[in-house]
C-alpha positions in Angstrom: -5.4 7.4 11.8 -6.4 6.1 15.3 -3.9 5.6 18.0 -3.3 2.1 19.5 -3.8 1.4 23.2 -0.8 -0.1 24.9 -0.8 -3.0 27.2 0.6 -2.8 30.7 4.0 -4.2 29.7 4.4 -3.5 25.9 7.0 -4.9 23.6 9.0 -2.6 21.3 6.8 -3.8 18.4 3.7 -2.6 20.4 5.4 0.7 21.2 6.3 1.2 17.6 2.7 0.5 16.4 1.4 3.0 19.1 3.8 5.7 18.3 3.8 5.5 14.5 0.5 7.4 13.7 1.3 10.0 16.3 4.8 10.6 14.9 3.1 10.9 11.5 1.1 13.8 12.8 4.2 15.6 14.4 6.4 14.9 11.3 4.7 17.5 9.3 6.2 20.1 11.6 9.3 18.4 13.1 10.2 16.1 10.2 10.8 12.4 10.5 13.2 13.1 13.4 14.0 12.6 17.1 11.9 15.6 17.8 8.8 14.0 16.2 9.5 10.9 18.4 9.9 12.9 21.5 6.7 14.7 20.9 4.8 11.5 20.2 6.2 9.8 23.2 5.0 12.8 25.4 1.5 12.6 23.8 1.3 8.9 24.5 3.0 9.0 28.0 5.7 6.7 26.8 9.2 6.9 28.1 11.3 8.9 25.6 14.3 6.5 25.8 12.0 3.5 25.0 10.4 5.4 22.2 13.9 6.2 20.7 14.9 2.5 21.0 11.8 1.5 19.2 13.0 3.4 16.1 16.8 3.3 16.4 16.7 7.1 15.6 16.1 6.2 11.8 13.6 8.1 9.8 13.1 5.3 7.4 12.1 3.1 10.3 9.5 5.6 11.4 8.1 6.0 7.9 8.0 2.2 7.6 6.0 1.9 10.9 3.7 4.8 9.8 2.9 3.1 6.4 2.3 -0.2 8.4 -0.2 1.7 10.4 -2.0 3.0 7.2 -2.2 -0.5 5.9 -3.8 -1.7 9.2 -6.2 1.1 9.2 -7.2 0.5 5.6 -8.0 -3.1 6.5 -10.1 -2.0 9.4 -12.2 0.6 7.2 -12.6 -1.9 4.3 -13.3 -5.3 5.7 -13.8 -8.2 3.3 -17.6 -8.2 3.6 -17.8 -4.5 2.5 -15.4 -5.0 -0.4 -16.9 -8.3 -1.4 -20.1 -6.5 -2.5 -18.1 -4.4 -5.1 -16.9 -5.1 -8.5 -13.1 -5.5 -8.8 -12.5 -2.1 -10.4 -14.5 -0.5 -7.5 -12.6 -2.5 -4.9 -9.2 -1.2 -6.1 -10.6 2.4 -6.4 -12.0 2.2 -2.9 -8.8 0.9 -1.5 -6.5 3.5 -3.1 -9.1 6.4 -2.4 -9.3 5.4 1.3 -5.5 5.2 1.6 -5.5 8.8 0.6 -8.3 9.7 3.1 -6.2 8.2 5.9 -3.1 10.2 5.0 -4.8 13.4 4.0 -4.6 15.0 7.5 -0.8 14.3 7.4 -0.1 15.3 3.8 2.9 17.4 4.7 4.3 14.4 6.7 3.8 12.3 3.5 5.6 14.9 1.4 8.6 14.7 3.7 8.4 10.9 3.8 8.5 10.5 0.0 11.6 12.7 -0.1 13.4 10.5 2.4 12.2 7.2 0.6 13.7 8.6 -2.6 17.1 8.9 -1.2 19.6 6.3 -2.8 20.3 4.5 0.5 16.6 4.0 1.0 15.4 3.0 -2.4 15.4 -0.8 -1.7 13.5 -0.3 1.6 11.1 1.9 -0.1 10.4 -0.6 -2.9 9.8 -3.3 -0.3 7.3 -1.1 1.6 5.5 -0.3 -1.7 5.2 -3.9 -2.6 3.9 -4.8 0.9 1.2 -2.2 0.6 0.3 -3.3 -2.9 0.2 -6.9 -2.0 -2.1 -6.2 1.1 -4.4 -4.3 -1.1 -4.8 -7.0 -3.6 -5.4 -9.5 -0.9 -8.0 -7.2 0.6 -9.5 -7.0 -2.9 -9.9 -10.9 -2.9 -7.0 -11.7 -5.2 -5.6 -15.3 -4.7 -3.3 -15.6 -7.8 -0.1 -17.6 -7.2 1.2 -17.5 -10.8 3.0 -14.8 -12.7 -0.1 -12.7 -12.4 0.4 -12.5 -8.8 3.6 -10.4 -9.4 2.5 -8.3 -12.3 -0.7 -7.2 -10.4 1.4 -6.0 -7.6 3.9 -4.3 -9.8 1.2 -2.5 -11.7 -0.6 -1.4 -8.5 2.7 -0.2 -6.9 3.2 1.9 -9.9 -0.3 3.4 -9.8 0.0 4.1 -6.1 3.4 5.8 -6.4 2.3 8.1 -9.2 -0.9 8.8 -7.5 0.8 9.9 -4.4 3.1 12.3 -6.4 -0.1 14.1 -7.6 -1.8 13.9 -4.2 0.9 15.7 -2.2 0.8 18.7 -4.6 -3.0 18.7 -5.2 -4.7 22.0 -4.1 -8.0 21.3 -5.9 -11.2 21.1 -3.8 -11.5 17.7 -2.1 -8.5 16.5 -4.0 -10.6 16.4 -7.2 -7.5 16.4 -9.4 -6.0 13.4 -7.6 -9.3 11.5 -7.8 -9.6 12.3 -11.6 -5.9 11.0 -12.1 -6.6 7.9 -10.0 -9.7 7.1 -12.1 -7.7 7.3 -15.3 -4.8 5.1 -13.9 -7.2 2.5 -12.8 -9.0 2.4 -16.2 -5.5 1.7 -17.6 -5.0 -1.0 -15.2 -8.4 -2.6 -15.9 -7.6 -2.4 -19.6 -4.3 -4.3 -19.0 -6.0 -7.0 -16.9 -8.7 -7.3 -19.6 -6.0 -7.9 -22.3 -4.2 -10.3 -20.1 -7.3 -12.3 -19.4 -8.2 -12.5 -23.1 -4.6 -13.6 -24.0 -4.9 -16.3 -21.4 -8.2 -17.4 -22.8 -6.8 -17.7 -26.3 -3.9 -19.7 -25.0 -6.2 -22.1 -23.2 -8.4 -22.8 -26.2 -5.5 -22.8 -28.9 -5.2 -26.5 -30.1 -2.0 -28.1 -29.1 0.1 -29.3 -32.1 1.8 -32.0 -30.0 -1.4 -33.3 -28.7 -2.8 -33.3 -32.2 0.1 -35.4 -33.6 -0.1 -37.8 -30.6 -3.7 -38.4 -31.4 -2.7 -39.2 -35.0 -0.1 -41.6 -33.8 -2.1 -43.2 -31.1 -5.8 -42.8 -32.0 -8.3 -43.3 -29.1 -9.7 -46.9 -29.0 
């Protein structure tokens, strides 16, 4: 994940964004800790106290910023014109596979992050982060749904992403072949669900309305 250049007088948000991918690299050795922040600050020539202030010394804040960076890098690698030429299944596959590529060099950092995110005090925050990433991926895929479908799509993708990460962090196969096979199976499941939902919607739209039929009997068209 590329580092962000800092302006001359950066805000804390800009410092956080610049440090996040570098902290992610160090977290594999130092954990999501002050030591990782100090090392990243040194690498980026950022004052250590400013770096600490950007994250309040909280591991979950470091992880949140790191995942935010993954989201931004994903959008950079897969712009709308590139995704637009794909079928919807291929878009979702590309988005998830590319996320894994971005995080692959920092897989130990990811493993440690998942353990922290699973702590009871972090579950609500972790769910929010997962929803945010799922929402961004669907938007990159071109989804513009605003009805109940908007929420079900994101819930489904969040579940697929979470389960894929659990396989990914323990995958020792060549080029993460086992993860890719698992991901393909899960996406097949998602596409089947979306197909059933679409068919159900079509049946609903074309089912005759009893109230409209009775209304026409009472008030026939002139």
